[in-house]
C-alpha positions as CSV (number, residue, x, y, z in Angstrom):
1,M,7.2,-23.8,5.1
2,S,10.8,-24.4,5.5
3,A,13.1,-26.2,7.9
4,G,16.8,-26.4,8.6
5,R,19.1,-23.6,7.0
6,V,17.3,-21.9,4.4
7,P,19.3,-20.1,1.5
8,V,18.7,-16.2,1.3
9,Q,16.7,-16.5,-1.9
10,S,14.1,-18.4,0.1
11,Y,13.7,-15.9,3.0
12,W,10.2,-13.9,3.4
13,Y,10.9,-10.2,3.0
14,L,8.5,-7.7,4.8
15,G,8.3,-4.1,3.7
16,G,6.6,-1.8,1.4
17,P,2.9,-1.6,0.3
18,P,2.3,-5.3,-0.2
19,T,3.1,-6.3,3.2
20,L,4.2,-3.5,5.7
21,R,3.3,0.0,4.6
22,G,5.5,2.8,6.1
23,Y,8.8,0.7,5.6
24,G,10.9,0.2,2.7
25,G,11.2,-3.3,0.9
26,G,13.2,-5.6,3.1
27,A,12.7,-3.8,6.2
28,T,12.8,-7.3,8.0
29,S,13.7,-10.7,6.6
30,G,14.0,-14.3,7.7
31,D,13.0,-17.7,7.2
32,A,9.8,-17.6,8.7
33,F,7.1,-14.7,9.2
34,W,3.8,-13.3,10.4
35,R,1.8,-10.3,9.5
36,A,-1.5,-8.7,10.0
37,R,-3.4,-5.9,8.3
38,L,-6.5,-3.9,9.2
39,E,-8.2,-1.5,6.8
40,L,-11.5,0.7,7.5
41,A,-12.8,2.2,4.2
42,N,-16.0,3.7,3.0
43,R,-17.9,1.9,0.5
44,W,-17.7,4.1,-2.7
45,P,-16.6,2.0,-5.7
46,A,-15.2,5.1,-7.9
47,A,-12.9,6.4,-5.0
48,R,-12.5,5.0,-1.3
49,V,-10.7,6.7,1.6
50,V,-8.9,4.0,3.7
51,L,-7.5,4.0,7.3
52,F,-5.1,1.3,7.6
53,A,-2.6,-0.5,10.1
54,D,-0.1,-3.1,9.4
55,A,2.1,-5.3,11.8
56,G,4.7,-8.1,11.0
57,R,8.0,-9.5,11.8
58,A,10.3,-12.0,10.0
59,G,13.3,-13.9,11.4
60,P,14.5,-17.2,12.7
61,R,11.5,-19.5,13.2
62,D,12.9,-20.4,16.7
63,H,12.9,-16.6,17.5
64,L,9.8,-15.5,16.0
65,S,7.3,-13.8,18.3
66,L,5.1,-10.8,18.8
67,A,7.5,-8.9,20.6
68,K,9.5,-6.0,18.7
69,A,7.2,-6.4,15.5
70,L,7.4,-3.5,12.8
71,A,4.1,-1.6,12.6
72,G,2.7,1.1,10.4
73,V,-0.4,3.2,10.3
74,G,-1.9,5.5,7.9
75,I,-4.3,6.9,5.2
76,G,-4.9,6.1,1.7
77,A,-6.9,6.5,-1.4
78,S,-8.2,3.9,-3.9
79,F,-9.7,4.7,-7.1
80,I,-11.5,2.7,-9.7
81,D,-12.1,0.0,-7.3
82,G,-8.7,-0.6,-6.5
83,L,-6.9,-0.2,-9.4
84,I,-4.9,2.9,-8.5
85,R,-3.9,3.5,-5.0
86,I,-2.1,6.1,-2.9
87,D,-0.9,5.5,0.8
88,L,0.7,8.0,3.2
89,A,1.9,5.8,5.9
90,R,4.0,6.3,9.1
91,A,6.4,3.5,10.5
92,I,6.0,3.5,14.3
93,R,8.8,1.2,15.3
94,T,12.5,1.8,14.5
95,P,13.3,2.7,11.7
96,T,10.2,5.4,11.9
97,G,9.5,7.7,9.2
98,W,7.0,8.7,6.8
99,R,6.3,6.9,3.4
100,L,4.2,8.0,0.6
101,D,3.5,5.0,-2.0
102,F,1.7,5.3,-5.3
103,Y,0.8,2.0,-7.1
104,A,-1.6,0.3,-9.5
105,D,-2.9,-3.1,-9.1
106,A,-3.8,-4.3,-12.7
107,A,-3.9,-8.0,-13.9
108,L,-3.2,-8.4,-17.4
């Protein structure tokens, strides 16, 4: 939680695989945010096919609403129970476009 004027270093940045697939990092930012994620996948542990949708918005706390949220949809594949992932996502609000992300989620 934050209050008053927040320095840029304390902003929330949405965009990219962890927050809003289909957008580049920092597509939207501000001192407050909301986001939602929906994923539908098969139950195979070695390789999963995933359909997903993400939505979210960041901005000033007093102007944050559900209107004009960024949203992305797509399909992905997850291997070795989520260790390796590839997503093809489409941003459906401006700035629109396609994005292919390949990433690993390994804790050392």
